[in-house]
C-alpha positions as CSV (number, residue, x, y, z in Angstrom):
1,M,-0.2,0.2,-0.2
2,S,1.6,3.5,-1.2
3,I,0.3,6.2,0.9
4,P,1.4,10.1,0.2
5,F,2.4,12.7,2.7
6,C,-0.6,14.8,2.1
7,L,-3.0,15.4,-0.5
8,P,-5.7,18.2,-1.6
9,L,-9.2,17.5,-1.1
10,I,-10.7,18.0,-4.6
11,D,-14.4,16.4,-4.7
12,D,-17.3,17.5,-6.7
13,D,-18.6,20.3,-4.0
14,V,-14.9,21.6,-5.0
15,I,-15.1,21.2,-8.9
16,A,-19.1,22.7,-8.7
17,E,-17.9,25.8,-7.3
18,V,-14.7,25.6,-9.7
19,N,-17.1,25.6,-12.3
20,D,-19.9,28.0,-11.5
21,C,-16.9,30.4,-11.1
22,L,-15.4,29.7,-14.9
23,T,-19.0,29.6,-16.3
24,N,-21.2,31.7,-14.2
25,T,-19.5,34.5,-12.4
26,G,-17.3,35.8,-15.4
27,W,-14.6,36.8,-13.1
28,L,-11.7,35.3,-12.7
29,T,-9.4,37.7,-10.7
30,T,-10.8,39.3,-7.0
31,G,-14.6,39.6,-7.1
32,P,-17.2,37.9,-5.3
33,K,-16.4,34.5,-4.8
34,V,-13.3,36.3,-2.5
35,R,-15.7,38.5,-0.5
36,E,-17.4,35.2,-0.4
37,L,-14.6,33.5,1.2
38,E,-13.7,36.8,3.5
39,T,-17.5,35.8,5.2
40,E,-17.4,32.2,5.8
41,I,-13.6,32.7,7.5
42,G,-14.9,35.7,9.5
43,K,-18.2,33.6,10.7
44,R,-15.6,31.4,12.1
45,S,-12.9,33.7,13.2
46,G,-15.3,36.5,14.3
47,T,-13.5,39.0,12.9
48,S,-13.1,40.9,9.7
49,V,-11.0,39.3,7.0
50,L,-9.1,40.2,4.4
51,C,-7.6,37.1,1.6
52,V,-4.8,37.4,-0.1
53,N,-2.5,35.0,-2.0
54,S,-0.4,33.8,0.4
55,W,0.3,33.3,4.0
56,T,3.7,35.4,3.2
57,S,2.5,38.0,1.4
58,G,-0.3,38.8,4.3
59,A,2.1,38.6,7.0
60,M,4.6,41.6,4.6
61,L,1.1,43.3,4.4
62,M,0.2,43.6,8.1
63,L,4.2,44.6,8.6
64,R,4.1,47.0,6.1
65,W,0.5,48.3,7.3
66,F,2.4,48.9,10.9
67,G,5.0,50.9,9.4
68,I,7.7,48.1,9.9
69,G,10.8,48.3,7.8
70,P,15.0,48.9,8.1
71,G,16.2,49.1,11.6
72,D,13.0,47.4,13.0
73,E,13.1,44.4,14.5
74,V,10.5,41.7,14.8
75,V,11.1,38.7,17.0
76,V,10.0,35.2,15.5
77,P,10.6,31.1,17.3
78,A,13.5,29.4,15.8
79,Y,10.9,26.4,15.7
80,T,8.8,27.4,12.3
81,Y,9.4,27.4,8.6
82,S,11.0,30.3,7.7
83,A,8.5,32.5,5.9
84,T,8.0,33.3,9.3
85,A,11.2,34.9,9.5
86,L,11.1,36.2,5.8
87,C,7.9,38.4,5.7
88,A,10.1,40.5,8.0
89,L,13.5,39.7,6.1
90,N,12.2,40.8,2.8
91,I,10.9,44.3,4.2
92,G,14.1,45.2,5.6
93,A,13.3,44.7,9.2
94,K,15.9,42.9,11.5
95,V,14.4,39.2,13.0
96,A,15.0,37.8,16.5
97,M,14.6,34.3,17.1
98,V,13.9,33.1,20.7
99,D,13.5,29.6,21.7
100,V,10.9,27.5,21.9
101,G,8.5,25.3,25.0
102,A,7.7,22.1,25.1
103,D,4.7,22.5,23.0
104,F,6.7,23.7,19.9
105,N,5.5,27.4,21.1
106,M,6.7,30.2,22.0
107,D,7.7,30.9,25.2
108,A,6.1,34.2,26.4
109,E,9.1,34.6,29.1
110,K,11.9,33.7,26.5
111,L,10.2,36.3,24.3
112,R,10.2,39.5,27.3
113,A,14.0,38.6,27.6
114,V,14.9,39.4,23.6
115,L,12.7,42.2,23.3
116,T,14.1,45.8,22.7
117,P,13.4,49.1,22.0
118,R,13.8,48.4,18.6
119,T,10.8,45.5,18.4
120,K,8.0,46.6,16.8
121,A,6.1,43.2,16.4
122,V,6.2,39.5,17.8
123,I,5.2,36.7,15.8
124,P,4.2,33.8,17.4
125,V,3.2,30.7,15.6
126,D,0.6,27.7,16.6
127,I,2.5,24.4,15.2
128,G,0.9,21.8,14.0
129,G,-2.6,23.6,14.9
130,W,-1.8,24.0,18.8
131,P,-2.8,27.7,19.8
132,C,-0.1,29.4,21.6
133,D,-0.4,30.6,24.8
134,Y,-1.9,33.9,24.1
135,D,-2.6,35.6,27.0
136,A,0.9,35.4,28.8
137,L,2.4,36.7,25.2
138,K,-0.3,39.4,26.0
139,A,0.5,40.1,29.5
140,V,4.3,40.6,28.5
141,L,3.7,42.9,25.9
142,E,1.2,45.3,27.7
143,S,3.3,45.0,30.4
144,E,4.4,48.9,31.7
145,D,8.2,48.0,31.3
146,I,7.6,47.0,27.8
147,K,5.3,49.4,26.9
148,T,7.7,51.8,28.3
149,M,10.5,50.3,26.5
150,F,8.4,50.6,23.4
151,Q,9.6,53.9,20.5
152,P,6.5,54.2,18.5
153,A,7.7,55.8,15.1
154,N,3.9,56.7,13.8
155,A,0.6,57.1,14.4
156,R,-0.5,53.7,14.4
157,Q,2.2,52.4,16.6
158,E,1.3,55.3,19.0
159,Q,-2.2,54.1,18.6
160,L,-1.1,50.8,20.0
161,G,1.6,51.5,21.9
162,R,3.6,48.3,22.0
163,P,5.0,46.0,19.8
164,L,2.6,44.2,17.5
165,L,1.2,40.8,18.4
166,L,1.0,39.3,15.0
167,A,-0.1,35.2,15.0
168,D,1.2,33.1,12.3
169,A,-2.2,30.9,12.3
170,A,-1.0,29.4,9.2
171,H,-2.0,25.8,10.9
172,S,-4.3,26.7,13.1
173,L,-8.0,27.3,11.3
174,G,-11.0,25.7,13.4
175,A,-8.2,25.8,16.5
176,T,-9.9,27.4,20.3
177,Y,-8.4,28.9,22.8
178,K,-9.8,29.9,25.9
179,N,-13.3,28.9,23.9
180,R,-12.0,31.4,21.6
181,P,-11.2,31.1,18.0
182,S,-7.9,31.3,16.4
183,G,-8.1,34.7,14.2
184,A,-9.2,36.5,17.3
185,L,-6.6,36.0,19.4
186,A,-4.2,38.6,18.6
187,D,-3.9,41.9,17.5
188,A,-4.2,40.0,14.0
189,T,-3.8,37.2,12.6
190,V,-2.6,35.3,9.3
191,F,-3.6,32.1,8.2
192,S,-2.5,29.8,5.7
193,L,-4.3,28.3,2.5
194,H,-1.7,26.9,0.8
195,S,-2.4,23.3,-0.7
196,V,-1.4,20.9,2.5
197,K,-3.2,23.5,4.8
198,N,-7.0,22.5,6.2
199,V,-8.7,25.0,4.2
200,T,-6.7,25.2,0.7
201,T,-7.3,28.0,-2.0
202,G,-4.4,26.1,-3.9
203,E,-2.3,29.7,-2.6
204,G,-3.6,32.1,-0.6
205,G,-4.1,33.3,2.9
206,A,-6.4,35.0,5.1
207,V,-5.9,38.5,7.7
208,C,-8.2,38.7,10.4
209,L,-8.1,42.0,12.4
210,A,-8.7,41.6,16.1
211,L,-7.1,45.0,16.6
212,P,-8.2,46.6,20.7
213,H,-9.7,50.0,21.0
214,P,-9.5,52.7,19.2
215,F,-8.8,51.2,16.6
216,D,-11.7,50.9,14.1
217,N,-11.6,47.5,12.5
218,L,-13.9,47.6,9.6
219,A,-12.3,50.5,8.7
220,E,-8.6,49.1,8.8
221,Y,-10.1,46.5,6.4
222,Q,-11.3,48.7,4.0
223,F,-7.5,50.3,4.2
224,L,-5.9,46.6,3.6
225,K,-8.5,46.1,0.3
226,S,-6.8,48.9,-1.0
227,F,-3.3,47.9,0.3
228,A,-3.4,44.7,-1.6
229,L,-4.3,46.2,-4.9
230,N,-1.5,48.3,-5.3
231,G,-2.7,51.2,-3.0
232,Q,-6.1,51.0,-5.6
233,T,-9.2,52.3,-4.3
234,K,-11.6,49.7,-6.1
235,S,-10.8,46.4,-7.6
236,A,-11.0,45.6,-11.6
237,F,-14.6,43.9,-10.3
238,E,-15.7,46.9,-8.7
239,K,-14.7,49.2,-11.8
240,N,-16.5,46.9,-14.0
241,Q,-19.7,48.0,-12.6
242,P,-21.5,50.4,-14.7
243,G,-20.1,54.0,-14.3
244,A,-17.4,53.0,-11.7
245,W,-13.8,53.4,-13.6
246,R,-12.8,56.2,-11.6
247,Y,-10.2,55.0,-8.5
248,D,-7.4,56.4,-6.7
249,I,-4.1,55.3,-5.4
250,I,-3.8,56.1,-1.9
251,D,-0.8,54.7,-0.9
252,Q,2.2,52.4,-1.9
253,G,0.6,49.4,-1.2
254,L,1.4,46.2,-2.6
255,K,-0.2,43.2,-5.4
256,V,-1.3,40.8,-3.0
257,N,-4.7,40.1,-3.8
258,M,-6.6,36.5,-4.1
259,P,-7.7,35.5,-7.1
260,D,-11.8,34.4,-7.3
261,I,-10.8,31.2,-9.6
262,C,-8.6,30.3,-5.8
263,A,-11.1,31.4,-3.6
264,A,-14.1,28.9,-5.3
265,I,-11.9,26.4,-4.4
266,G,-11.2,27.0,-0.3
267,L,-14.9,28.4,-0.5
268,A,-16.5,24.5,-1.1
269,Q,-14.0,23.7,1.3
270,I,-14.9,26.1,4.3
271,R,-18.8,25.4,4.2
272,K,-18.0,21.8,5.5
273,Y,-15.2,22.4,7.5
274,E,-17.0,22.1,10.9
275,S,-19.5,19.5,9.7
276,E,-17.1,16.8,7.9
277,L,-13.6,18.0,7.1
278,L,-12.4,18.9,10.8
279,P,-14.0,15.7,12.6
280,D,-12.5,13.7,9.7
281,R,-8.8,15.3,11.3
282,R,-10.0,14.6,14.4
283,R,-10.7,10.6,13.5
284,I,-7.7,10.9,12.4
285,F,-5.4,12.6,15.1
286,E,-7.2,10.2,17.7
287,Q,-6.6,6.6,15.8
288,Y,-3.6,7.6,15.8
289,N,-3.4,8.4,19.5
290,A,-4.8,5.2,20.3
291,A,-2.1,3.4,18.2
292,F,0.8,5.4,20.0
293,S,-0.7,6.0,23.3
294,Q,0.7,3.0,25.0
295,K,4.0,3.0,23.7
296,D,6.7,3.9,26.0
297,W,9.3,5.7,23.1
298,A,5.7,7.6,21.5
299,V,5.5,11.3,22.5
300,L,2.2,11.9,21.4
301,P,1.5,15.6,19.9
302,P,-0.6,18.1,21.5
303,Y,-4.4,17.6,21.2
304,G,-6.8,19.1,23.2
305,N,-7.1,20.5,27.5
306,D,-9.4,22.1,29.3
307,V,-7.2,25.3,27.5
308,C,-7.0,24.7,23.9
309,S,-8.1,22.5,20.9
310,S,-6.2,22.0,18.2
311,S,-7.1,22.4,14.7
312,C,-5.4,18.7,13.8
313,H,-2.9,19.9,11.2
314,L,-0.1,18.0,11.3
315,Y,0.4,14.8,13.3
316,M,4.2,15.6,15.4
317,L,4.9,12.3,16.7
318,R,8.4,12.7,18.6
319,I,10.4,9.3,19.3
320,A,11.4,9.7,23.1
321,H,15.4,9.7,23.3
322,A,15.7,9.3,19.2
323,T,19.2,10.8,18.3
324,E,19.0,12.8,14.6
325,A,20.2,10.0,13.0
326,Q,17.8,7.6,14.6
327,R,15.3,9.4,13.7
328,D,16.7,10.0,9.9
329,A,17.0,5.8,10.2
330,M,13.1,5.5,11.3
331,I,12.1,7.2,8.3
332,Q,14.0,5.6,5.6
333,K,12.3,2.5,7.0
334,I,8.8,4.1,6.7
335,A,9.5,5.3,3.4
336,E,10.7,1.8,2.3
337,A,7.3,0.7,3.1
338,G,5.6,3.3,1.1
339,V,4.4,5.4,3.6
340,G,5.3,9.3,2.8
341,V,6.4,11.2,6.2
342,N,7.9,14.3,6.7
343,V,10.1,16.5,9.8
344,H,8.2,20.0,10.7
345,Y,10.6,21.5,10.8
346,I,14.4,21.7,9.6
347,P,15.4,24.5,12.3
348,M,16.1,28.2,10.7
349,A,19.4,28.3,12.0
350,M,20.8,24.9,10.3
351,L,19.7,26.6,6.8
352,T,22.3,28.5,4.9
353,L,20.6,31.7,4.7
354,F,20.2,32.2,8.6
355,K,23.9,30.8,9.3
356,N,25.0,33.4,6.6
357,L,23.2,35.7,9.0
358,G,24.6,35.1,11.9
359,Y,21.7,32.7,13.5
360,R,23.4,29.7,15.6
361,M,21.5,26.3,16.6
362,E,23.2,25.9,20.0
363,D,21.8,29.4,21.0
364,Y,17.8,27.3,20.3
365,P,18.6,24.2,22.4
366,Q,14.8,23.4,23.3
367,T,14.1,24.4,19.4
368,Y,17.0,21.5,18.3
369,S,15.6,18.6,20.8
370,L,12.2,18.9,19.5
371,Y,13.2,18.4,15.3
372,A,15.8,15.7,16.2
373,N,13.6,13.1,17.3
374,E,10.3,14.5,15.3
375,I,8.2,12.6,12.6
376,T,5.1,14.5,10.8
377,L,2.8,11.4,9.8
378,P,0.2,11.6,7.2
379,V,-3.4,13.7,7.9
380,Y,-5.6,15.1,5.6
381,N,-9.3,14.2,4.2
382,G,-10.1,11.0,2.4
383,L,-7.0,9.2,4.0
384,T,-8.9,6.1,5.3
385,V,-9.1,4.1,8.3
386,E,-6.9,1.5,6.6
387,Q,-4.4,3.4,5.4
388,V,-4.4,4.9,9.0
389,D,-3.2,2.0,10.6
390,A,-0.4,1.1,7.5
391,V,0.8,4.2,8.6
392,A,0.7,3.4,12.4
393,Q,2.0,-0.6,11.8
394,A,4.8,1.4,9.5
395,V,6.2,3.3,12.0
396,I,6.1,0.9,15.2
397,A,7.9,-1.7,12.8
398,S,10.9,1.0,12.4
399,A,10.6,2.4,15.5
400,P,14.2,1.7,17.7
């Protein structure tokens, strides 16, 4: 039995929605499907939502919105995909990495230790779909010593009075923290809608605004609609209406809007996310948990407790006391059994770009210890009970 690591869900509902876009709406770029998808995500997050063409562009958009650039500093966890850092590097900011806690997520006290007067934003990451401790992170950023140290450089920064808390929720659509939905846990949140995510548009992302008083989230959403379209006040769809051709350019924006043809895929999926897709992912998680819970070498990923519930994006199994070489040997044996697995993630400080920028892996010992014995197992809609069992048996057979 050959089992790939990941497959996108392309079912009859997706095909019908894409066909509707192609044959009935007369529109391919940003238009009615995008606005419908924003509405659907907003129902789940309780926020204003702007869809964009990737997580990275959405995060860059928000950092630019806050006026971050050369000379500023953005804090990210050492355990994440490189896009979390690249969104800041790509606009000229510097990145400070902080080691993580045992749950793979940013540790609030470690965060406090790296904040400086140059810090303008903090980007925690909900690794695998498990939410960070947002109240603890906010408590650090809202403490009087950090607010006093903060040096605002524009009106938005003065209004917030502290570093921006920008959640990297690429994995956590559908997760909850203290009965609050992902998307509403930070000042702003960016979901990923990439092909491997729980809900996909092929490529894409969604920015959720939950800015505190006195910000007007709806007004900021309206600005961001233009800011994501070269600063243009009307989309092509809006200009296409009779007599509506006139527009303005109000800021030096980016071109990161989502096309309708992409939004159609996500729209078909999100309409049945809570009723079908997320429960199916939980079923897979629970089947893996049942298979590994009695194995003394298995460290199961966080799944749910009185505080958090996971979106079940990644099943990040750890092999207790295994070395990196032993983990790699296990992956080879699992691959020989026809099962695709992965590792999330190679720490940034081990990658050439970041090594050349001066980051050292020895500065992030917890990150390395988590990475060295981690194996990510397949979790996607359409994975059968028999396939999940075959994956589990292949892992068990490869264990040291």
